N, CA, C, O and the ligand as a Tripos MOL2 file, in Angstrom:
@<TRIPOS>MOLECULE
protein
  309   307    78     0     0
PROTEIN
NO_CHARGES

@<TRIPOS>ATOM
      1 N          -7.4640   -6.8030   -6.0720 N.3       1 MET1
      2 CA         -6.7360   -8.0410   -5.7730 C.3       1 MET1
      3 C          -5.5330   -7.7220   -4.8860 C.2       1 MET1
      4 O          -4.8350   -6.7300   -5.0980 O.2       1 MET1
      5 N          -5.3080   -8.5610   -3.9110 N.am      2 LEU2
      6 CA         -4.1680   -8.3740   -3.0130 C.3       2 LEU2
      7 C          -3.1010   -9.4180   -3.3130 C.2       2 LEU2
      8 O          -3.4040  -10.5390   -3.7230 O.2       2 LEU2
      9 N          -1.8670   -9.0340   -3.1050 N.am      3 ILE3
     10 CA         -0.7670  -10.0010   -3.0690 C.3       3 ILE3
     11 C          -0.4000  -10.1790   -1.5970 C.2       3 ILE3
     12 O          -0.0180   -9.2240   -0.9210 O.2       3 ILE3
     13 N          -0.5210  -11.4020   -1.1180 N.am      4 ILE4
     14 CA         -0.1660  -11.7240    0.2610 C.3       4 ILE4
     15 C           1.2800  -12.2240    0.2660 C.2       4 ILE4
     16 O           1.6460  -13.1090   -0.5060 O.2       4 ILE4
     17 N           2.0920  -11.6410    1.1510 N.am      5 ARG5
     18 CA          3.5000  -12.0240    1.2220 C.3       5 ARG5
     19 C           3.8860  -12.4630    2.6280 C.2       5 ARG5
     20 O           3.2820  -12.0350    3.6120 O.2       5 ARG5
     21 N           4.8760  -13.3030    2.7100 N.am      6 CYS6
     22 CA          5.4570  -13.6910    3.9880 C.3       6 CYS6
     23 C           6.1660  -12.4820    4.5950 C.2       6 CYS6
     24 O           6.9350  -11.8050    3.9140 O.2       6 CYS6
     25 N           5.9090  -12.2130    5.8690 N.am      7 ALA7
     26 CA          6.5520  -11.0720    6.5290 C.3       7 ALA7
     27 C           8.0280  -11.3390    6.7920 C.2       7 ALA7
     28 O           8.8180  -10.4030    6.9160 O.2       7 ALA7
     29 N           8.4000  -12.6070    6.8770 N.am      8 ALA8
     30 CA          9.7890  -12.9420    7.1950 C.3       8 ALA8
     31 C          10.6930  -12.8500    5.9760 C.2       8 ALA8
     32 O          11.7620  -12.2440    6.0470 O.2       8 ALA8
     33 N          10.2860  -13.4390    4.8620 N.am      9 CYS9
     34 CA         11.1820  -13.5060    3.6980 C.3       9 CYS9
     35 C          10.6660  -12.7330    2.5030 C.2       9 CYS9
     36 O          11.3550  -12.6270    1.4880 O.2       9 CYS9
     37 N           9.4510  -12.1850    2.6090 N.am     10 LYS10
     38 CA          8.8360  -11.3570    1.5590 C.3      10 LYS10
     39 C           8.4270  -12.1300    0.3150 C.2      10 LYS10
     40 O           8.0500  -11.5220   -0.6870 O.2      10 LYS10
     41 N           8.4940  -13.4270    0.3560 N.am     11 ARG11
     42 CA          8.0180  -14.2030   -0.7810 C.3      11 ARG11
     43 C           6.5250  -14.0110   -0.9830 C.2      11 ARG11
     44 O           5.7770  -13.8220   -0.0240 O.2      11 ARG11
     45 N           6.0980  -14.0620   -2.2360 N.am     12 LYS12
     46 CA          4.6630  -14.0600   -2.5180 C.3      12 LYS12
     47 C           4.0710  -15.3860   -2.0760 C.2      12 LYS12
     48 O           4.6160  -16.4500   -2.3680 O.2      12 LYS12
     49 N           2.9440  -15.3130   -1.3650 N.am     13 LEU13
     50 CA          2.2720  -16.5350   -0.9310 C.3      13 LEU13
     51 C           1.0950  -16.8590   -1.8460 C.2      13 LEU13
     52 O           1.0050  -17.9610   -2.3870 O.2      13 LEU13
     53 N           0.1980  -15.8950   -2.0120 N.am     14 TRP14
     54 CA         -0.8970  -16.0860   -2.9640 C.3      14 TRP14
     55 C          -1.5230  -14.7530   -3.3300 C.2      14 TRP14
     56 O          -1.2390  -13.7100   -2.7410 O.2      14 TRP14
     57 N          -2.3790  -14.8370   -4.3200 N.am     15 ARG15
     58 CA         -3.1540  -13.6840   -4.7460 C.3      15 ARG15
     59 C          -4.5620  -13.8720   -4.1970 C.2      15 ARG15
     60 O          -5.1450  -14.9510   -4.3010 O.2      15 ARG15
     61 N          -5.0960  -12.8080   -3.6130 N.am     16 TYR16
     62 CA         -6.3530  -12.9530   -2.8860 C.3      16 TYR16
     63 C          -7.3370  -11.8750   -3.2900 C.2      16 TYR16
     64 O          -7.0060  -10.6910   -3.3400 O.2      16 TYR16
     65 N          -8.5470  -12.3070   -3.5760 N.am     17 ASP17
     66 CA         -9.6240  -11.3950   -3.9450 C.3      17 ASP17
     67 C         -10.3510  -10.9860   -2.6680 C.2      17 ASP17
     68 O         -11.2740  -11.6660   -2.2200 O.2      17 ASP17
     69 N          -9.9230   -9.8680   -2.0890 N.am     18 LYS18
     70 CA        -10.4640   -9.4070   -0.8050 C.3      18 LYS18
     71 C         -11.6870   -8.5390   -1.0480 C.2      18 LYS18
     72 O         -11.6380   -7.5890   -1.8290 O.2      18 LYS18
     73 N         -12.7760   -8.8670   -0.3810 N.am     19 ILE19
     74 CA        -14.0060   -8.0790   -0.4840 C.3      19 ILE19
     75 C         -14.1990   -7.3200    0.8190 C.2      19 ILE19
     76 O         -14.1270   -7.8960    1.9050 O.2      19 ILE19
     77 N         -14.4440   -6.0180    0.6980 N.am     20 GLY20
     78 CA        -14.6960   -5.2000    1.8740 C.3      20 GLY20
     79 C         -13.4190   -4.5590    2.3820 C.2      20 GLY20
     80 O         -12.3160   -5.0040    2.0670 O.2      20 GLY20
     81 N         -13.5830   -3.5020    3.1760 N.am     21 PRO21
     82 CA        -12.4430   -2.6760    3.5890 C.3      21 PRO21
     83 C         -11.7000   -3.1780    4.8230 C.2      21 PRO21
     84 O         -10.6780   -2.5990    5.1890 O.2      21 PRO21
     85 N         -12.1730   -4.2170    5.4650 N.am     22 GLY22
     86 CA        -11.5880   -4.6300    6.7430 C.3      22 GLY22
     87 C         -10.2010   -5.2390    6.6180 C.2      22 GLY22
     88 O          -9.6840   -5.4240    5.5170 O.2      22 GLY22
     89 N          -9.6140   -5.5430    7.7520 N.am     23 GLU23
     90 CA         -8.3140   -6.1950    7.7840 C.3      23 GLU23
     91 C          -8.4250   -7.6230    7.2510 C.2      23 GLU23
     92 O          -9.5060   -8.2120    7.2200 O.2      23 GLU23
     93 N          -7.2940   -8.1540    6.8400 N.am     24 VAL24
     94 CA         -7.2600   -9.5360    6.3540 C.3      24 VAL24
     95 C          -7.0300  -10.4510    7.5560 C.2      24 VAL24
     96 O          -5.8960  -10.6480    7.9920 O.2      24 VAL24
     97 N          -8.1170  -11.0010    8.0810 N.am     25 LEU25
     98 CA         -8.0300  -11.9100    9.2180 C.3      25 LEU25
     99 C          -8.1690  -13.3530    8.7640 C.2      25 LEU25
    100 O          -7.6340  -14.2780    9.3760 O.2      25 LEU25
    101 N          -8.8980  -13.5150    7.6790 N.am     26 ARG26
    102 CA         -9.1380  -14.8300    7.0880 C.3      26 ARG26
    103 C          -8.9230  -14.7170    5.5930 C.2      26 ARG26
    104 O          -9.1210  -13.6530    5.0060 O.2      26 ARG26
    105 N          -8.5190  -15.8150    4.9810 N.am     27 CYS27
    106 CA         -8.4950  -15.8810    3.5290 C.3      27 CYS27
    107 C          -9.3880  -17.0320    3.1120 C.2      27 CYS27
    108 O          -9.0890  -18.1950    3.3820 O.2      27 CYS27
    109 N         -10.4840  -16.6980    2.4540 N.am     28 HIS28
    110 CA        -11.4090  -17.7260    1.9890 C.3      28 HIS28
    111 C         -10.8050  -18.4380    0.7850 C.2      28 HIS28
    112 O         -10.3410  -17.8090   -0.1650 O.2      28 HIS28
    113 N         -10.8230  -19.7580    0.8520 N.am     29 LYS29
    114 CA        -10.1110  -20.5310   -0.1750 C.3      29 LYS29
    115 C         -10.6420  -20.2810   -1.5740 C.2      29 LYS29
    116 O          -9.8850  -20.2890   -2.5450 O.2      29 LYS29
    117 N         -11.9540  -20.0570   -1.6750 N.am     30 ASP30
    118 CA        -12.5010  -19.8700   -3.0230 C.3      30 ASP30
    119 C         -12.1590  -18.4990   -3.6010 C.2      30 ASP30
    120 O         -12.4540  -18.2210   -4.7640 O.2      30 ASP30
    121 N         -11.5380  -17.6450   -2.7940 N.am     31 ARG31
    122 CA        -11.1170  -16.3410   -3.3270 C.3      31 ARG31
    123 C          -9.6000  -16.2270   -3.4400 C.2      31 ARG31
    124 O          -9.0730  -15.1630   -3.7640 O.2      31 ARG31
    125 N          -8.9020  -17.3290   -3.1720 N.am     32 ILE32
    126 CA         -7.4570  -17.3730   -3.4180 C.3      32 ILE32
    127 C          -7.2760  -17.7380   -4.8810 C.2      32 ILE32
    128 O          -7.6820  -18.8160   -5.3160 O.2      32 ILE32
    129 N          -6.6650  -16.8350   -5.6360 N.am     33 LYS33
    130 CA         -6.6610  -17.0010   -7.0840 C.3      33 LYS33
    131 C          -5.4280  -17.7160   -7.6080 C.2      33 LYS33
    132 O          -5.5000  -18.4330   -8.6070 O.2      33 LYS33
    133 N          -4.3190  -17.5300   -6.9530 N.am     34 LYS34
    134 CA         -3.1200  -18.2120   -7.4090 C.3      34 LYS34
    135 C          -2.1960  -18.3910   -6.2170 C.2      34 LYS34
    136 O          -1.9520  -17.4420   -5.4720 O.2      34 LYS34
    137 N          -1.6910  -19.5780   -6.0350 N.am     35 ILE35
    138 CA         -0.7880  -19.8530   -4.9190 C.3      35 ILE35
    139 C           0.6480  -19.8650   -5.4320 C.2      35 ILE35
    140 O           0.9640  -20.5300   -6.4180 O.2      35 ILE35
    141 N           1.5070  -19.1220   -4.7470 N.am     36 PHE36
    142 CA          2.9290  -19.0870   -5.1140 C.3      36 PHE36
    143 C           3.7270  -19.9150   -4.1110 C.2      36 PHE36
    144 O           3.8770  -21.1220   -4.2990 O.2      36 PHE36
    145 N           4.2400  -19.2970   -3.0550 N.am     37 GLY37
    146 CA          5.1770  -19.9840   -2.1640 C.3      37 GLY37
    147 C           4.5610  -20.6490   -0.9450 C.2      37 GLY37
    148 O           5.2950  -21.0730   -0.0530 O.2      37 GLY37
    149 N           3.2320  -20.7570   -0.8740 N.am     38 ALA38
    150 CA          2.6130  -21.3080    0.3300 C.3      38 ALA38
    151 C           2.4910  -22.8230    0.2440 C.2      38 ALA38
    152 O           2.3100  -23.3930   -0.8310 O.2      38 ALA38
    153 N           2.5960  -23.4530    1.4010 N.am     39 GLN39
    154 CA          2.4340  -24.9020    1.4900 C.3      39 GLN39
    155 C           1.4540  -25.2140    2.6070 C.2      39 GLN39
    156 O           1.4710  -24.5800    3.6620 O.2      39 GLN39
    157 N           0.6050  -26.1960    2.3630 N.am     40 ILE40
    158 CA         -0.3640  -26.6190    3.3710 C.3      40 ILE40
    159 C           0.1050  -27.9510    3.9300 C.2      40 ILE40
    160 O           0.3330  -28.9000    3.1800 O.2      40 ILE40
    161 N           0.2490  -28.0220    5.2450 N.am     41 ARG41
    162 CA          0.7800  -29.2390    5.8670 C.3      41 ARG41
    163 C           0.1280  -29.3990    7.2230 C.2      41 ARG41
    164 O           0.1760  -28.4870    8.0480 O.2      41 ARG41
    165 N          -0.4780  -30.5470    7.4620 N.am     42 ASP42
    166 CA         -1.0710  -30.8530    8.7690 C.3      42 ASP42
    167 C          -2.0120  -29.7570    9.2620 C.2      42 ASP42
    168 O          -2.0100  -29.4020   10.4410 O.2      42 ASP42
    169 N          -2.8190  -29.2260    8.3350 N.am     43 GLY43
    170 CA         -3.8100  -28.2400    8.7310 C.3      43 GLY43
    171 C          -3.2640  -26.8530    8.9880 C.2      43 GLY43
    172 O          -3.9670  -25.9930    9.5170 O.2      43 GLY43
    173 N          -2.0260  -26.6330    8.6200 N.am     44 ARG44
    174 CA         -1.4400  -25.2990    8.7870 C.3      44 ARG44
    175 C          -0.8560  -24.8350    7.4700 C.2      44 ARG44
    176 O          -0.5180  -25.6280    6.5910 O.2      44 ARG44
    177 N          -0.7490  -23.5180    7.3660 N.am     45 VAL45
    178 CA         -0.1880  -22.9200    6.1570 C.3      45 VAL45
    179 C           1.2080  -22.4040    6.4810 C.2      45 VAL45
    180 O           1.4050  -21.6900    7.4630 O.2      45 VAL45
    181 N           2.1720  -22.7730    5.6460 N.am     46 TYR46
    182 CA          3.5380  -22.3270    5.8250 C.3      46 TYR46
    183 C           4.0340  -21.6260    4.5780 C.2      46 TYR46
    184 O           3.6030  -21.9330    3.4670 O.2      46 TYR46
    185 N           4.9250  -20.7010    4.7640 N.am     47 CYS47
    186 CA          5.7150  -20.1870    3.6560 C.3      47 CYS47
    187 C           6.7850  -21.2220    3.3360 C.2      47 CYS47
    188 O           7.0840  -22.0820    4.1650 O.2      47 CYS47
    189 N           7.3600  -21.1480    2.1460 N.am     48 SER48
    190 CA          8.4260  -22.1120    1.8380 C.3      48 SER48
    191 C           9.6870  -21.8530    2.6550 C.2      48 SER48
    192 O          10.5840  -22.6960    2.6710 O.2      48 SER48
    193 N           9.7820  -20.6910    3.3450 N.am     49 CYS49
    194 CA         10.9100  -20.4680    4.2700 C.3      49 CYS49
    195 C          10.6760  -21.1240    5.6290 C.2      49 CYS49
    196 O          11.5720  -21.1490    6.4730 O.2      49 CYS49
    197 N           9.4560  -21.6600    5.8420 N.am     50 GLY50
    198 CA          9.1760  -22.3500    7.0930 C.3      50 GLY50
    199 C           8.3050  -21.5620    8.0590 C.2      50 GLY50
    200 O           7.8500  -22.1020    9.0670 O.2      50 GLY50
    201 N           8.0720  -20.3020    7.7610 N.am     51 LYS51
    202 CA          7.2820  -19.4520    8.6460 C.3      51 LYS51
    203 C           5.8100  -19.8930    8.6520 C.2      51 LYS51
    204 O           5.2270  -20.1900    7.6090 O.2      51 LYS51
    205 N           5.2380  -19.9250    9.8410 N.am     52 ASP52
    206 CA          3.8230  -20.2110   10.0490 C.3      52 ASP52
    207 C           2.9750  -19.0270    9.5780 C.2      52 ASP52
    208 O           3.1750  -17.9030   10.0380 O.2      52 ASP52
    209 N           2.0460  -19.2650    8.6800 N.am     53 ILE53
    210 CA          1.2640  -18.1580    8.1210 C.3      53 ILE53
    211 C          -0.1930  -18.1980    8.5760 C.2      53 ILE53
    212 O          -0.7990  -17.1570    8.8300 O.2      53 ILE53
    213 N          -0.7480  -19.4020    8.6770 N.am     54 GLY54
    214 CA         -2.1610  -19.4810    9.0250 C.3      54 GLY54
    215 C          -2.5700  -20.8960    9.3870 C.2      54 GLY54
    216 O          -1.7640  -21.8270    9.3750 O.2      54 GLY54
    217 N          -3.8560  -21.0270    9.7090 N.am     55 ILE55
    218 CA         -4.4170  -22.3010   10.1320 C.3      55 ILE55
    219 C          -5.5890  -22.6360    9.2190 C.2      55 ILE55
    220 O          -6.4500  -21.7960    8.9620 O.2      55 ILE55
    221 N          -5.6110  -23.8670    8.7360 N.am     56 ASP56
    222 CA         -6.6840  -24.3090    7.8510 C.3      56 ASP56
    223 C          -7.9520  -24.5590    8.6630 C.2      56 ASP56
    224 O          -7.9850  -25.4330    9.5300 O.2      56 ASP56
    225 N          -8.9940  -23.7810    8.3730 N.am     57 LYS57
    226 CA        -10.2580  -23.9140    9.0980 C.3      57 LYS57
    227 C         -11.3640  -24.4660    8.2060 C.2      57 LYS57
    228 O         -12.5440  -24.2800    8.5000 O.2      57 LYS57
    229 N         -11.0010  -25.1290    7.1400 N.am     58 GLY58
    230 CA        -12.0180  -25.6900    6.2580 C.3      58 GLY58
    231 C         -12.2000  -24.8470    5.0220 C.2      58 GLY58
    232 O         -11.4830  -25.0090    4.0350 O.2      58 GLY58
    233 N         -13.1710  -23.9370    5.0770 N.am     59 SER59
    234 CA        -13.4150  -23.1050    3.8950 C.3      59 SER59
    235 C         -12.4970  -21.8880    3.8370 C.2      59 SER59
    236 O         -12.4530  -21.1880    2.8260 O.2      59 SER59
    237 N         -11.7720  -21.6380    4.9140 N.am     60 PHE60
    238 CA        -10.8640  -20.4790    4.9170 C.3      60 PHE60
    239 C          -9.6220  -20.7890    5.7470 C.2      60 PHE60
    240 O          -9.5800  -21.7400    6.5260 O.2      60 PHE60
    241 N          -8.6050  -19.9350    5.5420 N.am     61 TYR61
    242 CA         -7.4260  -19.9690    6.3890 C.3      61 TYR61
    243 C          -7.5130  -18.8310    7.3840 C.2      61 TYR61
    244 O          -7.7020  -17.6770    7.0010 O.2      61 TYR61
    245 N          -7.3760  -19.1480    8.6450 N.am     62 LYS62
    246 CA         -7.2820  -18.1170    9.6790 C.3      62 LYS62
    247 C          -5.8320  -17.6360    9.6700 C.2      62 LYS62
    248 O          -4.9050  -18.4170    9.8850 O.2      62 LYS62
    249 N          -5.6560  -16.3520    9.4210 N.am     63 MET63
    250 CA         -4.3180  -15.8270    9.2130 C.3      63 MET63
    251 C          -3.6660  -15.4270   10.5400 C.2      63 MET63
    252 O          -4.3320  -14.9170   11.4410 O.2      63 MET63
    253 N          -2.3880  -15.6590   10.6440 N.am     64 ILE64
    254 CA         -1.6460  -15.2830   11.8420 C.3      64 ILE64
    255 C          -1.1690  -13.8450   11.6630 C.2      64 ILE64
    256 O          -0.4040  -13.5350   10.7490 O.2      64 ILE64
    257 N          -1.6400  -12.9770   12.5580 N.am     65 ALA65
    258 CA         -1.2830  -11.5600   12.4660 C.3      65 ALA65
    259 C           0.2280  -11.4070   12.5330 C.2      65 ALA65
    260 O           0.8870  -12.1210   13.2890 O.2      65 ALA65
    261 N           0.7730  -10.5090   11.7730 N.am     66 LYS66
    262 CA          2.1990  -10.1800   11.7210 C.3      66 LYS66
    263 C           3.0320  -11.2290   10.9870 C.2      66 LYS66
    264 O           4.2360  -11.0430   10.8130 O.2      66 LYS66
    265 N           2.4160  -12.3190   10.5580 N.am     67 ALA67
    266 CA          3.1750  -13.3180    9.8030 C.3      67 ALA67
    267 C           3.1880  -12.9940    8.3160 C.2      67 ALA67
    268 O           3.9490  -13.5850    7.5500 O.2      67 ALA67
    269 N           2.3380  -12.0510    7.9130 N.am     68 PHE68
    270 CA          2.2210  -11.7620    6.4820 C.3      68 PHE68
    271 C           1.9990  -10.2670    6.2770 C.2      68 PHE68
    272 O           1.6140   -9.5450    7.1960 O.2      68 PHE68
    273 N           2.2460   -9.8350    5.0800 N.am     69 THR69
    274 CA          1.9280   -8.4690    4.6770 C.3      69 THR69
    275 C           1.1350   -8.5630    3.3810 C.2      69 THR69
    276 O           1.1030   -9.6110    2.7370 O.2      69 THR69
    277 N           0.5010   -7.4700    3.0080 N.am     70 TYR70
    278 CA         -0.1910   -7.5000    1.7280 C.3      70 TYR70
    279 C          -0.1970   -6.1150    1.1200 C.2      70 TYR70
    280 O          -0.0480   -5.1060    1.8090 O.2      70 TYR70
    281 N          -0.3710   -6.0940   -0.1800 N.am     71 ARG71
    282 CA         -0.6080   -4.8340   -0.8530 C.3      71 ARG71
    283 C          -1.4870   -5.0920   -2.0590 C.2      71 ARG71
    284 O          -1.5950   -6.2150   -2.5520 O.2      71 ARG71
    285 N          -2.1200   -4.0070   -2.5260 N.am     72 GLY72
    286 CA         -3.0490   -4.1590   -3.6330 C.3      72 GLY72
    287 C          -4.3520   -3.4990   -3.2560 C.2      72 GLY72
    288 O          -4.3960   -2.6640   -2.3530 O.2      72 GLY72
    289 N          -5.4130   -3.8700   -3.9420 N.am     73 THR73
    290 CA         -6.6950   -3.2150   -3.7160 C.3      73 THR73
    291 C          -7.7430   -4.2280   -3.2710 C.2      73 THR73
    292 O          -7.7890   -5.3590   -3.7530 O.2      73 THR73
    293 N          -8.5810   -3.7870   -2.3360 N.am     74 LYS74
    294 CA         -9.7380   -4.5540   -1.8990 C.3      74 LYS74
    295 C         -10.9270   -4.0760   -2.7170 C.2      74 LYS74
    296 O         -10.9780   -2.9130   -3.1160 O.2      74 LYS74
    297 N         -11.8770   -4.9580   -2.9680 N.am     75 ARG75
    298 CA        -13.0480   -4.4630   -3.7030 C.3      75 ARG75
    299 C         -14.2510   -4.3870   -2.7830 C.2      75 ARG75
    300 O         -14.2930   -5.0360   -1.7380 O.2      75 ARG75
    301 N         -15.2210   -3.5950   -3.1800 N.am     76 ASN76
    302 CA        -16.3400   -3.3010   -2.2940 C.3      76 ASN76
    303 C         -17.4980   -4.2780   -2.4170 C.2      76 ASN76
    304 O         -18.3060   -4.3920   -1.4960 O.2      76 ASN76
    305 N         -17.5900   -4.9710   -3.5170 N.am     77 SER77
    306 CA        -18.7070   -5.9150   -3.6540 C.3      77 SER77
    307 C         -18.3040   -7.0520   -4.5810 C.2      77 SER77
    308 O         -19.1010   -7.9560   -4.8310 O.2      77 SER77
    309 ZN          8.7600  -16.8180    4.0740 Zn       78 ZN78
@<TRIPOS>BOND
     1     1     2 1
     2     2     3 1
     3     3     4 2
     4     3     5 am
     5     5     6 1
     6     6     7 1
     7     7     8 2
     8     7     9 am
     9     9    10 1
    10    10    11 1
    11    11    12 2
    12    11    13 am
    13    13    14 1
    14    14    15 1
    15    15    16 2
    16    15    17 am
    17    17    18 1
    18    18    19 1
    19    19    20 2
    20    19    21 am
    21    21    22 1
    22    22    23 1
    23    23    24 2
    24    23    25 am
    25    25    26 1
    26    26    27 1
    27    27    28 2
    28    27    29 am
    29    29    30 1
    30    30    31 1
    31    31    32 2
    32    31    33 am
    33    33    34 1
    34    34    35 1
    35    35    36 2
    36    35    37 am
    37    37    38 1
    38    38    39 1
    39    39    40 2
    40    39    41 am
    41    41    42 1
    42    42    43 1
    43    43    44 2
    44    43    45 am
    45    45    46 1
    46    46    47 1
    47    47    48 2
    48    47    49 am
    49    49    50 1
    50    50    51 1
    51    51    52 2
    52    51    53 am
    53    53    54 1
    54    54    55 1
    55    55    56 2
    56    55    57 am
    57    57    58 1
    58    58    59 1
    59    59    60 2
    60    59    61 am
    61    61    62 1
    62    62    63 1
    63    63    64 2
    64    63    65 am
    65    65    66 1
    66    66    67 1
    67    67    68 2
    68    67    69 am
    69    69    70 1
    70    70    71 1
    71    71    72 2
    72    71    73 am
    73    73    74 1
    74    74    75 1
    75    75    76 2
    76    75    77 am
    77    77    78 1
    78    78    79 1
    79    79    80 2
    80    79    81 am
    81    81    82 1
    82    82    83 1
    83    83    84 2
    84    83    85 am
    85    85    86 1
    86    86    87 1
    87    87    88 2
    88    87    89 am
    89    89    90 1
    90    90    91 1
    91    91    92 2
    92    91    93 am
    93    93    94 1
    94    94    95 1
    95    95    96 2
    96    95    97 am
    97    97    98 1
    98    98    99 1
    99    99   100 2
   100    99   101 am
   101   101   102 1
   102   102   103 1
   103   103   104 2
   104   103   105 am
   105   105   106 1
   106   106   107 1
   107   107   108 2
   108   107   109 am
   109   109   110 1
   110   110   111 1
   111   111   112 2
   112   111   113 am
   113   113   114 1
   114   114   115 1
   115   115   116 2
   116   115   117 am
   117   117   118 1
   118   118   119 1
   119   119   120 2
   120   119   121 am
   121   121   122 1
   122   122   123 1
   123   123   124 2
   124   123   125 am
   125   125   126 1
   126   126   127 1
   127   127   128 2
   128   127   129 am
   129   129   130 1
   130   130   131 1
   131   131   132 2
   132   131   133 am
   133   133   134 1
   134   134   135 1
   135   135   136 2
   136   135   137 am
   137   137   138 1
   138   138   139 1
   139   139   140 2
   140   139   141 am
   141   141   142 1
   142   142   143 1
   143   143   144 2
   144   143   145 am
   145   145   146 1
   146   146   147 1
   147   147   148 2
   148   147   149 am
   149   149   150 1
   150   150   151 1
   151   151   152 2
   152   151   153 am
   153   153   154 1
   154   154   155 1
   155   155   156 2
   156   155   157 am
   157   157   158 1
   158   158   159 1
   159   159   160 2
   160   159   161 am
   161   161   162 1
   162   162   163 1
   163   163   164 2
   164   163   165 am
   165   165   166 1
   166   166   167 1
   167   167   168 2
   168   167   169 am
   169   169   170 1
   170   170   171 1
   171   171   172 2
   172   171   173 am
   173   173   174 1
   174   174   175 1
   175   175   176 2
   176   175   177 am
   177   177   178 1
   178   178   179 1
   179   179   180 2
   180   179   181 am
   181   181   182 1
   182   182   183 1
   183   183   184 2
   184   183   185 am
   185   185   186 1
   186   186   187 1
   187   187   188 2
   188   187   189 am
   189   189   190 1
   190   190   191 1
   191   191   192 2
   192   191   193 am
   193   193   194 1
   194   194   195 1
   195   195   196 2
   196   195   197 am
   197   197   198 1
   198   198   199 1
   199   199   200 2
   200   199   201 am
   201   201   202 1
   202   202   203 1
   203   203   204 2
   204   203   205 am
   205   205   206 1
   206   206   207 1
   207   207   208 2
   208   207   209 am
   209   209   210 1
   210   210   211 1
   211   211   212 2
   212   211   213 am
   213   213   214 1
   214   214   215 1
   215   215   216 2
   216   215   217 am
   217   217   218 1
   218   218   219 1
   219   219   220 2
   220   219   221 am
   221   221   222 1
   222   222   223 1
   223   223   224 2
   224   223   225 am
   225   225   226 1
   226   226   227 1
   227   227   228 2
   228   227   229 am
   229   229   230 1
   230   230   231 1
   231   231   232 2
   232   231   233 am
   233   233   234 1
   234   234   235 1
   235   235   236 2
   236   235   237 am
   237   237   238 1
   238   238   239 1
   239   239   240 2
   240   239   241 am
   241   241   242 1
   242   242   243 1
   243   243   244 2
   244   243   245 am
   245   245   246 1
   246   246   247 1
   247   247   248 2
   248   247   249 am
   249   249   250 1
   250   250   251 1
   251   251   252 2
   252   251   253 am
   253   253   254 1
   254   254   255 1
   255   255   256 2
   256   255   257 am
   257   257   258 1
   258   258   259 1
   259   259   260 2
   260   259   261 am
   261   261   262 1
   262   262   263 1
   263   263   264 2
   264   263   265 am
   265   265   266 1
   266   266   267 1
   267   267   268 2
   268   267   269 am
   269   269   270 1
   270   270   271 1
   271   271   272 2
   272   271   273 am
   273   273   274 1
   274   274   275 1
   275   275   276 2
   276   275   277 am
   277   277   278 1
   278   278   279 1
   279   279   280 2
   280   279   281 am
   281   281   282 1
   282   282   283 1
   283   283   284 2
   284   283   285 am
   285   285   286 1
   286   286   287 1
   287   287   288 2
   288   287   289 am
   289   289   290 1
   290   290   291 1
   291   291   292 2
   292   291   293 am
   293   293   294 1
   294   294   295 1
   295   295   296 2
   296   295   297 am
   297   297   298 1
   298   298   299 1
   299   299   300 2
   300   299   301 am
   301   301   302 1
   302   302   303 1
   303   303   304 2
   304   303   305 am
   305   305   306 1
   306   306   307 1
   307   307   308 2
@<TRIPOS>SUBSTRUCTURE
     1 MET1         2 RESIDUE 1 A MET
     2 LEU2         6 RESIDUE 1 A LEU
     3 ILE3        10 RESIDUE 1 A ILE
     4 ILE4        14 RESIDUE 1 A ILE
     5 ARG5        18 RESIDUE 1 A ARG
     6 CYS6        22 RESIDUE 1 A CYS
     7 ALA7        26 RESIDUE 1 A ALA
     8 ALA8        30 RESIDUE 1 A ALA
     9 CYS9        34 RESIDUE 1 A CYS
    10 LYS10       38 RESIDUE 1 A LYS
    11 ARG11       42 RESIDUE 1 A ARG
    12 LYS12       46 RESIDUE 1 A LYS
    13 LEU13       50 RESIDUE 1 A LEU
    14 TRP14       54 RESIDUE 1 A TRP
    15 ARG15       58 RESIDUE 1 A ARG
    16 TYR16       62 RESIDUE 1 A TYR
    17 ASP17       66 RESIDUE 1 A ASP
    18 LYS18       70 RESIDUE 1 A LYS
    19 ILE19       74 RESIDUE 1 A ILE
    20 GLY20       78 RESIDUE 1 A GLY
    21 PRO21       82 RESIDUE 1 A PRO
    22 GLY22       86 RESIDUE 1 A GLY
    23 GLU23       90 RESIDUE 1 A GLU
    24 VAL24       94 RESIDUE 1 A VAL
    25 LEU25       98 RESIDUE 1 A LEU
    26 ARG26      102 RESIDUE 1 A ARG
    27 CYS27      106 RESIDUE 1 A CYS
    28 HIS28      110 RESIDUE 1 A HIS
    29 LYS29      114 RESIDUE 1 A LYS
    30 ASP30      118 RESIDUE 1 A ASP
    31 ARG31      122 RESIDUE 1 A ARG
    32 ILE32      126 RESIDUE 1 A ILE
    33 LYS33      130 RESIDUE 1 A LYS
    34 LYS34      134 RESIDUE 1 A LYS
    35 ILE35      138 RESIDUE 1 A ILE
    36 PHE36      142 RESIDUE 1 A PHE
    37 GLY37      146 RESIDUE 1 A GLY
    38 ALA38      150 RESIDUE 1 A ALA
    39 GLN39      154 RESIDUE 1 A GLN
    40 ILE40      158 RESIDUE 1 A ILE
    41 ARG41      162 RESIDUE 1 A ARG
    42 ASP42      166 RESIDUE 1 A ASP
    43 GLY43      170 RESIDUE 1 A GLY
    44 ARG44      174 RESIDUE 1 A ARG
    45 VAL45      178 RESIDUE 1 A VAL
    46 TYR46      182 RESIDUE 1 A TYR
    47 CYS47      186 RESIDUE 1 A CYS
    48 SER48      190 RESIDUE 1 A SER
    49 CYS49      194 RESIDUE 1 A CYS
    50 GLY50      198 RESIDUE 1 A GLY
    51 LYS51      202 RESIDUE 1 A LYS
    52 ASP52      206 RESIDUE 1 A ASP
    53 ILE53      210 RESIDUE 1 A ILE
    54 GLY54      214 RESIDUE 1 A GLY
    55 ILE55      218 RESIDUE 1 A ILE
    56 ASP56      222 RESIDUE 1 A ASP
    57 LYS57      226 RESIDUE 1 A LYS
    58 GLY58      230 RESIDUE 1 A GLY
    59 SER59      234 RESIDUE 1 A SER
    60 PHE60      238 RESIDUE 1 A PHE
    61 TYR61      242 RESIDUE 1 A TYR
    62 LYS62      246 RESIDUE 1 A LYS
    63 MET63      250 RESIDUE 1 A MET
    64 ILE64      254 RESIDUE 1 A ILE
    65 ALA65      258 RESIDUE 1 A ALA
    66 LYS66      262 RESIDUE 1 A LYS
    67 ALA67      266 RESIDUE 1 A ALA
    68 PHE68      270 RESIDUE 1 A PHE
    69 THR69      274 RESIDUE 1 A THR
    70 TYR70      278 RESIDUE 1 A TYR
    71 ARG71      282 RESIDUE 1 A ARG
    72 GLY72      286 RESIDUE 1 A GLY
    73 THR73      290 RESIDUE 1 A THR
    74 LYS74      294 RESIDUE 1 A LYS
    75 ARG75      298 RESIDUE 1 A ARG
    76 ASN76      302 RESIDUE 1 A ASN
    77 SER77      306 RESIDUE 1 A SER
    78 ZN78       309 GROUP 0 **** ****
């Protein structure tokens, strides 16, 4: 499980069940386990500090590179 954080203010945004070793380019909504400081507004994802984090693409959020950091473990299957 990964903790996704805002790169600007370091707030926790959500907990994400990442499958596979690749970079986090998208966050699939059905694998977001708990939302902390993120807000969805007009099809975009914001941190509560106002920073742009991603774009709502329906079943997933397309993440904006460098807007977030993460730590934790990815799983293989
Ligand atoms: Zn923030």
